N, C-alpha and C positions, 0 to 999 in steps of 0.2 A: 355486627359482624360483617354485614354487607354481602353483596352477591359473590358467589364462588369464582375463583380465578380459573381460567381455562387450564385444564391439567397439562397440556403440552407445553405451556409457558414454564411451568415449574420443572419441567425436564430439560430445559435449555441449559447448555453450559455457559456460565457467565464468562465474559471476556476478562482475561487476566493480563494486565500490562506488564511490560518487561521489568520495570522497577518503578516504585513511586516517584513521581516527577519532581516533587519538591525536595531539593537538596540544600541544606543549610549553606549560606555563604562561608567560604573558607574551608569547606569540607574537602577531604582528600579523596572522596569517592570518585571513581572513574566509571561513568555510566555509558556502557556500550551495549545496551539492551533494547533500545526502542527506535533505532534508526532515525534519530534526530540529527540535525545539522550541528556538528561540533563547533562551528564558527559562530553559532548564534544566528539571530536575524540580521538582515541587511540594515545597516545604520540608517539608510534612507527610509526604510519601513518603520523603524522605531520613531524617527522624527515625525513621519506622517501620522502615526497612531497617537502620538502625544498631541498633535494639533487637533486631531479628530476628537480626543477626549474632552476638549473644551466645549464640545457640543453634545456631550453624552446625555444631556437632558432631552434631546430630540430623538425621535424614532429614526432608524436608518432608512435609506432608500430601499424599499421592499423589493424592487426589481434589480438592484445592483447595477444600475444603468451604466455608470462610468467604467466599472470593471469589465462588464460584459462587452461594452463597445471596444475597450482596449484589446480584449481577447479576440473579438471579431476581426479587428484590423490585423492583429498578429497572425492569426491562423486562417484568414480568408474564408470565414464561414459566417453566415448571417447571425446577428446577435440573438435572434429568436430561436436558434438551434443550440445556443450555449446557455446552460443553467448553472447556477451557483448552489452550493450546499454547505451546511454546517459540517465541514469536512466532506470528503468524497464518501465517507460512511453513510451520511444521510442520503446521498443520491442512490447508493446501492439499495438502501431500505425502501426508498420511494419507488424505485423500479419494481421491486417486489410488491409493494402496496398497490400499484396500479395495474399489474399484469397477473399476479397470482390470485386465484379465487378459492381453491378447494384442495383437500388432501390428494385428489387425483392429479393435480397439476405437478409437473416435475421440474426440478432444477438440476443441472449437471455441472460438475466442477471436478477439480483434481483433489487428491489427498496425498500428503498434507497440503493445506492451503490456508488462506486468510480466513479466520473464524467468522467474520461478518457474513460471508456467503452462506454458511450453515445457518446462522441466525436469520438471515433474510428468508430462507426457505421455511424454517421451522416455526417462525412467528405466525404464519398464516393459519394452520400449518400446511405446507406442501411437501411433496416427496423429494428427498435429496438422493441423487445418484452420484457416486464419486469413482473416478478412475485413478489408480495409483500412478505415481510418477515413474518414469523410466529409470534404469539403473544409473544414468548420469544426471538424475535429479531434474529432468525436463518433463513438460507436459507430454502425455501420450495421446496425441490428438486422434489417431485412429480408434483407440480404446474409448475415448470420450464420445466420438461419433457413433460408436456401436451402442452406446447407452441411450441415445436419443430416439424417442418414439413419438407416437401421435399426441401424447399428453405433455411432451416437453415444451416449456414456455421460455426458459432462460438458460443460457450457458454463461457461467462466470469464468473468465480466463485472465489471470494476472500476468502481465507481460511488461517488464520483467516480473518473474514469479516471486512471491513471498511465501515461504521463507528461504528459497534457494537462490534467487537472483538470476535464474536461467531465462532464456528467451526462446520463443518459437521463431522459425524463419518465415519469410513472406510466402515462400512456396508451400510450406506445410500448412500455413493458415488458409491460403486460398484453396488448397485441396480439401481442407476441412469444410470450408464454406460450401464447396460444390457438393459435398456429401449430405448436408443437412437441409431440412425444409426451410423455406423462406418465412415460415410462421414462427421460427425460433429467434428470440432476441439474443445476440451474442454481445456480451459486455466485456470489452477489453479494459481491464483495470491497469492503467498506465501510471500508477503513482510514482514509479521510479524511472520514468522514461528519460528524464534529463541526464541520467547517469549512463545511458547506453553508449558503449564504445563505438568509435567510428567504423569498426569492421563488422558491426552487428547488421546482418541481413534480416531485419525484423520488420513486421508490418506496423503501420501507424493507423490508428482508428480513423483519423481524418480522411484518408483516401476513400474509405468505404462509406463514411457518412456523406461525403460529397457526392458519391455515386448513387445515393439513395438506398443503400443496402441496409438490412436490419441489424446494424452494428452500432454500438454505443461506445464512446471512449471516455473514461474517467481519469481525471488528474487532480493533483493536490498542491497546495502551497506548504504542506507540512514537512516535506523532505528537503529537496534542493534549495528551496527558498527560506528555510529556517523559521517557519511560522506555525509550527505544530500547535502551539498554545492559542493561536488566534482562531483556529477551526474554520478553515475555508477550503473547499474543493470546487472543482468545476467539471462540466462534462459536455461532450459533443453528442447531440441527439438527432435522430430523424424527427421531422416536424410533428408527426402525429403523437409520438411518445413524449416529446417536449411539451406539447399542448396538454396532454393528460397530467403530467407531473406538475405543471404550472397551476392547474386547477386544484390539485390535491395538497400541495405543499403548504407549510406554515407561511404566513404573510411576511414576517420579518426574520427569516431563518439565518441570515448572515449579518452580524452586527456591524455597526458603522466603523469601529476601530479596525476590524478585520478587513473590511472593504478598502479602507484607506491604506493600510499596511501592504496588502497584496498588490494594489495598483502601483505603489512605489517600488515594491520588490521586483515586479515584472520589468520595470525600467532600469533596474540596477544591474546592468550586464557585467560590470566589473566584479561585483560580489559573487554572481553565479560562476564566473570564470575561476575565481579563487576557490570556491566550494568544490568544483569539479577537479581542479588541480590537486587539492588536498586529498580528495577521495582516491584519485589514481595512485598517488604515492603511498598513502596509508594502506590501501588494499594490497599492493604488491608486497609490502613489508609483512603484513599479517599472513598472507598466503604462504610466503616463504617460510615463516616460522612454523605454521601448522604442518606443512609438508615435511619439514625437518623432524617433527615429532611423530611422523608416521600417519598423519591425518590426510584425508582426501578432501579437496575443496571443489565446489561446483564452479562452473564457468559463470561467475556472477557479473551481471551488468547493473547492479544496484549500488547502494552505499553500505553494504555489509558483506561479510564473508560467511559462507555456509560451510562448516567444517564437520566432516563425518570421520569418527575415529574407530568405527567398526565394533565398538562396545559401549555400554552405557556411560554417559558423561556426567551423571549427577554428582559424583564425588569430585570430579575435576571442577565443575561449576561451583560447588560449595567451597572448594579450596581457593578458587579465585575470589569469591565473595569475602573470605576471611582476610584477603589482602586488599579489600575495598574496591575490587574490580568486578563490575556486574555485566555479565553477558546474558543472552537469552538461552536458557537451557532447552535442549531439544525435546524433553519429555512433554512439556506444555505445548509444543508445536506438532506433536504426533510423530516425532523422529528421535527416540531416546538415545540413539548413538551419536547424536550430533549436537552442535551448538551454533548459534547465529551471533556473529560479532560485528557490531556497528563500527565503521571506520571513524576513529576519533581524531583529535588534533595530533600533530607529530609527537608531542610529549605523552599523550594518552596511549598512543600506539606503542611507544617504546616501553611504557610501564606494563602494558598488557603482554608484550612479547617477553619481557624479563620474567613476569609473574607466571605465565603459562609454562615456561621452561622449568621454573622452580617447582610448580605444582604437578607437572606431568606424571612423574612417577607415583606420587600420592594418589592422583586421580585415575591411574591405570590407563593413561593414554598411549603408553608404549611398552 
């Protein structure tokens, strides 16, 4: 039978993905549930991974040297302060592993938010404190600051936020930093930062890491770069925290194909430009249709639309699924009156817009 499993592990909520990722070739399913890049990966990344596969019998570079050096040059930060992870999820968990020690330690974040923050706290287990979003689906930074006490070790702040896509302003963030102790690590999860619109007055973690503040920035190749299946994220860290994580992480945590693909994707500026252009046009179209049906949309700076219809959307989500269109229902995100819709290709967006119009009465959206 073996040793007993820690009871708090059995109380964890397992992560539920938006829709099983493997869709049969030729399927008419439109998957708008997982915030993936509808254009696929960069062709240059695919070529680089194919070449790397020829050396799959060899262990990868455990330090991710070439990719970290490329990131170092691009972001003007020493490579020693840039770490790679098996997705930025791994880096989130590693921060928790090296900082949190006991149930008395506290983690502060918003609700609803990305489930991995909750997992990071509860695996230890540590105490999780959460502040509800504002009425316009944004972080309530004063409320979060009020939750911070002597035992608080980590604040997780997704910017742009998941699941709403909203951002905090630079002024709001700096006032927040002024209110909290320097002993608290503030983790800015910037998984969607490439999608920030030009008018976004939003902080970037790099500024604070360069200043030596207790701020971490996490980013990923899963979203704008179209490499969710490769599993590679990266982060900007203060030196002491970077050193601790390097000591604790798995030695070959990012595989060779992922490293090669991410390096090529970083250099493919044309692909990134096409991704962002597709996202802008698709988002406008989806937002327009949701508003027409009486829904409220957040001010999203991500690759998805967060739509709140003021009443439960479970029936509407099911009706869309019956038409082979999968969005992320709000119930699983902690907001049952809403849904999250990934921006797809132009054809996928048009199918969604037509389908939600047909389903709206059935689903009670208006």
